[in-house]
C-alpha positions in Angstrom: 56.4 84.5 132.9 56.2 86.9 130.1 59.2 89.0 131.2 61.9 86.3 130.4 60.4 85.7 127.1 60.4 89.4 126.2 63.9 89.8 127.5 65.0 86.9 125.3 63.3 88.5 122.2 65.1 91.9 123.1 68.4 90.2 123.4 68.1 88.5 120.1 67.2 91.6 118.4 70.0 93.6 119.8 72.5 91.0 119.1 71.7 91.1 115.4 74.1 89.5 113.0 77.9 90.1 113.9 79.1 89.2 110.5 77.4 92.4 108.9 79.6 94.7 110.8 82.7 92.8 109.8 82.9 93.7 106.2 84.8 96.5 104.7 83.0 99.4 103.3 81.9 99.3 99.6 84.3 101.3 97.5 82.8 104.7 96.5 84.1 107.4 94.1 84.9 110.7 96.0 86.3 114.1 95.9 88.2 116.1 98.7 89.1 119.7 98.8 92.6 120.3 100.0 94.7 123.4 101.0 91.7 125.7 101.8 90.3 125.1 98.4 93.4 125.2 96.2 93.4 121.5 95.1 90.9 118.9 94.6 91.8 115.2 95.2 89.8 112.7 93.3 89.6 108.9 94.3 87.8 106.8 91.6 86.4 103.4 92.7 86.6 100.4 90.5 84.3 101.0 87.5 82.2 97.8 88.2 81.1 99.4 91.6 80.6 102.9 90.2 77.3 104.8 91.3 75.5 107.4 89.4 77.3 110.1 91.6 80.5 108.5 90.9 79.9 108.3 87.2 79.3 112.1 87.1 82.5 112.7 89.0 84.3 110.3 86.6 83.0 112.1 83.6 84.7 115.2 84.8 87.9 113.8 86.2 88.9 110.6 84.4 91.9 109.5 86.7 92.4 109.4 90.4 94.8 112.1 91.6 95.3 115.6 92.5 93.7 118.5 90.3 93.8 122.2 90.6 90.3 123.2 92.2 89.3 125.4 89.3 87.4 122.8 87.3 90.4 122.0 85.1 90.7 118.3 84.0 94.4 118.1 83.8 95.9 116.3 86.9 99.1 117.5 88.7 99.6 113.8 89.4 97.7 110.6 89.3 97.5 107.1 91.1 96.2 103.9 89.7 94.8 102.3 92.8 91.9 102.8 95.2 92.0 103.1 98.9 89.2 104.1 101.4 91.4 106.4 103.4 94.3 108.8 102.2 95.5 112.0 103.6 96.8 114.6 101.1 99.1 117.4 102.4 98.3 120.9 101.7 101.7 121.3 99.8 100.0 119.3 96.9 102.9 116.9 96.8 102.8 114.6 99.8 100.2 111.9 100.5 99.7 109.1 103.1 97.8 105.9 101.9 96.4 103.7 104.7 96.4 100.0 104.1 93.1 98.1 103.7 91.3 96.6 106.6 93.6 93.5 107.2 91.9 90.2 107.4 92.6 87.1 109.5 91.2 83.6 109.8 90.0 81.8 112.8 86.7 82.9 113.7 85.7 83.8 117.2 87.5 81.0 118.9 90.9 81.5 117.4 91.8 85.2 117.7 95.4 84.6 116.5 96.8 86.9 113.7 98.7 84.9 111.1 102.1 86.3 110.4 101.3 86.8 106.5 98.5 89.2 107.8 101.1 91.3 109.6 102.9 91.8 106.4 100.0 93.7 104.8 100.2 97.4 104.3 99.8 99.6 107.2 100.7 103.1 105.8 102.5 104.3 102.7 103.9 107.5 101.8 103.8 109.2 98.3 105.1 112.4 96.6 103.5 113.6 93.4 101.7 110.3 93.2 104.9 108.1 93.3 105.5 105.6 96.1 108.3 106.6 98.5 107.8 103.8 101.0 105.3 101.3 102.3 105.3 100.2 105.9 103.9 96.7 106.8 102.0 96.3 109.9 104.6 94.1 111.4 107.1 97.0 111.3 105.0 99.1 113.4 103.6 96.8 116.1 105.5 94.5 118.7 102.7 92.5 120.3 100.0 91.2 117.9 98.2 89.6 120.7 97.1 93.1 122.0 95.4 94.0 118.6 91.7 94.0 118.6 90.1 91.2 116.4 86.7 90.6 114.9 85.6 87.4 113.3 87.5 87.9 110.1 89.8 91.1 110.6 91.9 93.0 112.9 92.9 96.5 113.7 96.4 97.9 114.4 95.8 101.6 114.4 94.3 103.0 117.5 94.6 106.7 116.6 96.6 109.0 114.5 97.4 112.7 113.9 98.6 114.7 110.7 100.8 117.7 111.2 100.3 119.4 107.9 102.7 122.4 108.8 105.5 120.0 109.5 104.7 117.2 107.0 104.7 114.7 109.7 102.4 111.9 110.7 101.9 110.2 114.0 100.3 106.7 114.7 99.4 105.2 118.0 99.1 101.3 117.7 96.8 99.3 119.9 99.9 97.6 121.5 101.2 101.1 122.6 103.7 102.2 120.0 103.7 106.0 119.2 105.3 106.2 115.8 106.3 109.7 114.2 106.9 109.6 110.5 108.5 112.3 108.2 106.4 112.4 105.0 109.1 114.0 102.9 111.7 111.1 103.6 109.1 108.5 104.5 111.2 107.6 107.4 110.3 107.0 111.1 111.5 109.8 113.3 110.7 108.2 116.6 109.1 105.2 117.9 108.4 105.0 121.6 106.2 102.9 123.9 103.3 104.8 125.6 100.8 103.6 128.2 
């Protein structure tokens, strides 16, 4: 008699609230050492969300961008946006910006991804802080029905690899596209289906 009751309680506790895991991470100011310690990339979050640790970084580095990693406060280049994920090449020039976690409507019953959501930024390529090219999600995927969805978001990128020595980036989409990009030209070098 007690076993079904206990199992019900365990199931409820394990299920938790699914909407908690369906929220983007809170923006946070951060630094990242690049090129074996030669450069420091600084990403400042919106001022209203700043923490004490972030305020200390902001006091030293007033703008998001790339600095020489010797304590100097003069950036090589800056950016005026915030992203959770970026990849800066060791040449100190080229960078990849990943789009924000794309949202969708429909809840648990309707897993359809609207066309306007597929026009959101997937990846963008920069040189010296200037945008070279932005790729929307729709340019990189072929079958939106194969993309995993949550209550309010979806994912297009299954995995990725950065080839710093070649200044190339490779993305594998959830619908099976393997795409190789050249960071210098911000062009697609190849796009092929993989299983």
